[in-house]
N, C-alpha and C positions, 0 to 999 in steps of 0.2 A: 511763735509769738502770737498772742491773742490780738485780733484787730480791734483795738479799743475805740476806734472811730465809728465802728458799727454797733457799739453797745447802745441800747435804747435809752439810757438815762443821760440826760444832758442838762444844761442850765434852764431850758424851757420846761423841763419835765415837772418841776415844782408848781409852776403856774397852771399847767394842764391838770395836774392831780387835784389842785384846790377847787377846780371848777367841775370836777366829775362827781356824780352821785354814787353812793355805795353799790347800788344795783348794777350800774354799768361796769364798775371795777370788778365786781364779782363775776359778771358774765364774761368780761374780757379775760380774766384769769382762767376760768373754766374752759373757754375756747382754746386758749394757748395750751393748757395742760392736756386737753383732749387731743389736739393736733400732735403734740409731742409724743404722747403715750401711744396713739394709734400708729404713728410713723415707726416707733420702735418695735411695736409688737406685730406690725403688719396687718392689723385688723382695720376694717373700714368704719366700724362703729366705735367711737371713743369710749362709750360706756363699757364695752367688752374688756378693755384693758384694765379697768378698775376691779373687775371681779377676780377673786382669788380662788382657784380650784381647790386647794387644800382646805380653805375655810368653808367652802360649800360642802365638801365631803365630811368635814368634822361635824357640821351641823346635822348631818344624817345619822351620826352616831348618838346624838342627844347626850353628849358628854358634858361633864362639869370639870373645869380646871380652876384650881386655886393654889395659893402658896402661903406657906408659913415662914417664920424666920429662917428655918434651915432646909425646908423641903418644898417641892412642887408636887401636887397631887392631881391626878387625872382619874375621874370616876366615870366608868362607862357602864350603863345598865345593859345586862345580858340576861334575858329571861331563861334561855335554855342552856343549861350547863354543858351539854354536849357540843355546843359551838366553840368551847374553849380548846377542844382537841386539836384543831387545825390552825388556831389563832397564833400569829407570830407578832412580836413586839420588838421594835428597834428604836434606838434614840441616838441623836447627836447632841452636841452641847446646847442646841436651841430648838430642836425639833423632835417630835415623837412620831413614829410610823407604826400603824396598826394594819397588818395584812391578813387577808383571808377571813374577813368578817364584814358583813354577814354572809357573803358568799366567797368561794375560793379565789375568784379573779378580781376581787375588790381590794383596793389599798387606800388608806386614809393617812394624811399628813397633818399633824397638829403643831402649830408654832407654840413654843413654851413661853410663859411670861417672864422667865429668868433663865440665866445660863445654869446648866447642871453638870455634875461630874460624870465621868465615864463609868465609874464603878460605884457600887453601893445601892443600886436601884433594886426595887422589889415590886412584885405584883401579887395580889391575893384576891380570891373570889369568895364572896360571902353574901348571902341574902340577895342574890340576883344582881350584885354590883361587882364589877372588876375594878379594883383600886390599884393604881400604879403610883408608886412613890419614887421620886427622883431626888437625889441630894443636890442642893444648890452648890454652885462653885463660886467662890469668892476670889479665886486666884486669877485675876485678869492680868494677862501677860502682855505688856507693851513692848514693841520692838521699835528701836529708834531708827529713823531714816535720815541719813546725812544729806544735806542739800549742798550741791556743788554749783559753782558758777559756770556758766556756759562760755 
């Protein structure tokens, strides 16, 4: 059971919030989030926990991601066509993984803007651009969870 008496919001909270200025509220929230995120990730610097490694790696690819009504497209500029030989591309419902580019031991993870299907994906290389096309998935499957009394 959750200890509700330790919950920080009480009757006096409304009066306290009315007398705070927005800068103090913003600083308070950032401090709390920084402490929580650094405790979970084990880092000492709260700013480190906000950095996403896949996003940093995706930026090094200089890729472009966009979506249409039916598809998600990822375009990666690759100047040397011989680099395609060892390149491997994988994807899940919400993430694309590009391995062995630009070097053999490098892997990039890209979060997709929409859910995609397992099958029907394609990739083509033309005019120095690798274009990956993924078909959007509209079949969102919900599973019901029964709530039982304790």
